[in-house]
N, C-alpha and C positions, 0 to 999 in steps of 0.2 A: 532520626528516624527511622534512614536504614536496618539496625539491628532491628525494630521494632517489626519492621516488612520480615526481616530474615524468620524472626522468631516464631510468628507468624505463618510463613508458607513452611514451617519444619514436618508437617502431618505430606504435603503436600510431594508431586512429582516434581523429577528434575529440571523438565524442560517449563514447570512454572514455576518457577523457582526462577531459571536466569531466564522467563522474561520479562517476571515480576519488577526484579531485580534491572535489568539493562529498560525497564523503565521509568524506574528509579531514575536514575543515570541522566537520561534522556531527558524526561521533566526537568531536567535540573542545567540542560547543556553543560555537562560532563563526560570528558570522554575517557572513553576504556582502556581506549588504547586497541581492540579490538579489531574498532571501523579498518581501519588503518593496515590492519598486517591484514586481512581478507581482504585489501586491495593489492598491497604487495605480489597476495599468492597469484590477485588478477593477472597481475601488471608479465611476471613472471614465465603462469601458467596458460594462463588462455594466450588464444592470438587476434591482435589485431587487427579489427574491424570486421570483428566478426560476432554478433551477438550472442546466438547458440550459447559461443565454444564460453562466455564473458557469463549464461545463467546459468551453463555444465557447470564451473569451475568454483562458484559460490560455491551452486551447490554441492559441491565436490569436499568444500574446505570446513562446510559447515558444518555437514555430518555425519563426517571424522573427525575432529581439530576442536571448532568452538562450537555449539549456538546463535544463532544469530533473529532474528524479527524479520527475516522478505516469508513473503508469499508457501517458499523452501516448490519441492517437485512436484507433490502431489498433488495443493492446489491452485498450484501452479499453470497444471493439465484441462482444470475442468476451467479455471479463469485461459489458461490459452480459449481452447471452446468456447464457451460465452460470446468474446472478444471478434474474435471466425465469423460465430451469427451474428454479431450484429456488423459488424462493419463499418466499425463509427472511423466522423472523420475529424471533431473536437471531440477530446475528449479530458478529463481530471479524475487527476489522480490526491487523494489527502491522505498527506505522509511522506517521502518519500525514501525515508533512512539509506541506505548502499544503495540506491537508485539496481537492482537488483529486479523488483516488477516494474519501471517504470521501461525495464530493455528489455524486459521477453513483454510484452502488450506492446513496447514500438515496432520490434524484431517479428511483430504478424500484421501492424501497418497499412496502407495500401497511398502511394506515396502521395505527396498534396497534409494528407495527414496530420493531426499536431495534438500530442498530448501535451497541459499544463501539469504541471507538480508539485507540488507545495509539504515544505520541510521546517519546521523552525528552527530550531536547532543547528545554528549556522555548521560546527563540526559535521555533524551530514552531511545537509547540501554542497563543499565543500569535498568531500569524499564520494558524493553523489555524481556530482558538476562531474570528474578524474575519468569514471566506470562511465556514462556514461560517454565521455567520446571517447577515449577508449574500442565505448562496438562501435566505433560508426551509429549513429543514431543520438547525436547532434540536436540534426537538423528532424529532427520530430517532437525529442523532447528540450521542454524550456522549464529548467529548477527557479521555482519561485518564492527565495525567502523572507519565512514572516508567518501569523499565527495562520492558519486559517475563515477566522472570523476577521479581522484583518485585510483580508483579500479576493476573498468570497466578493467582499459589495465593488472590488475593483476588478471583474472582470471582463465585465459587460465595456468599461468606457478606455481602460489600458491598454484591454487582453486583445481586443477586439472578436472577443464571447458573446451569438447572441442564445440559440442554445448546446442545449451539451447534448450529448451524446450519447455518455459512456458515462459513468463518475466511480474509481477504483475506492473504495476505502477503506480503509486498514491504520487510524492514527492512534490519537485515546480514542478510547472506549466511547466514555463519559461527554463525546465529542460529537459522535456516531447520530442520531440524535438534533440533537440544534444544530448542526451545521445541514444538517439534510431538508430542515425548517428553512434551513439564509440560504441552500437551494434553489426552493417549493415558492418562498416571500419574492425573492428577488423577478424570480422567472424567469428561471436561464436552465428549467425540462424542459424541456415536449413531449406529446406524447408520444411516446414510445424507447423517450428516455432510459439507460438502465443504468442503475443501481445495481454491483457488488462488493460486499463489504465480505470482509475476514471476520474470523475470531469471535465467530458469533454468540460461537459455547463457550471454547476456549482464548480468552477472563469472560466470554461475553456479556454483548453489549445491552438485555432485553430493555431499553426503553431506546432504543433506534424498531429491534425485530416488532415491539406495540407499537410503535406508529405507521411502521410497511403494515405492517400486517392486519390493523387492525383500521385503519383510517383512511379505505374505501375507497385510491388513490391512486395505488399499485394490483401485482399480481404476480408475487410473491411465487419464491422454486428454492429451495433449504435444499446444499449440498452436503449431506456428510462428509467427510471429511477429522485429516490428525494434525494435534499441531506440528506446526513443520518443521522435520530433521528428528520426528519424537511417533508414541506407538498413546496420546493420548490424545482425544478426541475431540473432533473440536469440526467447523461446519461455514461455509462458503455460507448466504445470504443471497439470493439476485432480484430487484423489486424492477417491473420496469410500468412505467409511471406513464396515468394511463390521464390523468387530468382533472 
């Protein structure tokens, strides 16, 4: 299957090829070693207890040495602004990867706010935990290991979540729509809950965009940008739940 992916992507940009190969290994739970190299770079170069230093260190490594599927610096600034405008107390992230976006979000949260972040890959969850601890935001970030379809139904009973103020969606693109609908069906969204989805152009999640834009339940804003650490066009989609 990996050979087929490489052949199929021969005409695509390097960033897209890296993204698709990364997703392949990610879905198989296979460690390439890259995630640990990113962690090692952070531990050696960032300042313990300084989340901005950790974010900057990851961006430096991924822009200069090895591409990785973080939200990245350009889209990260857009994410920062939306988080600041929302001022959320209870947040959910779907797709932790190495913890970059969790740390990026957590550094902006007010005292008492908490971010639950779901990661299916145990290798990535372990790396993210070390990142979060090193950044000093472990009091705001809780990593939940497992699939979104398994964990989302447990949020109310096991994790004391009544309603979510903010959801950052950045995992498997074919899961964006079903997981959003699961949040709706379980009553986890309130009027004004903000969803932000990454990679809605590259590689894209057309089913998610169709749902949030045409269901009549959201006010949507698109933020054009680029795939992390590249010139490939991408975008974030902000969807505010109307009930």
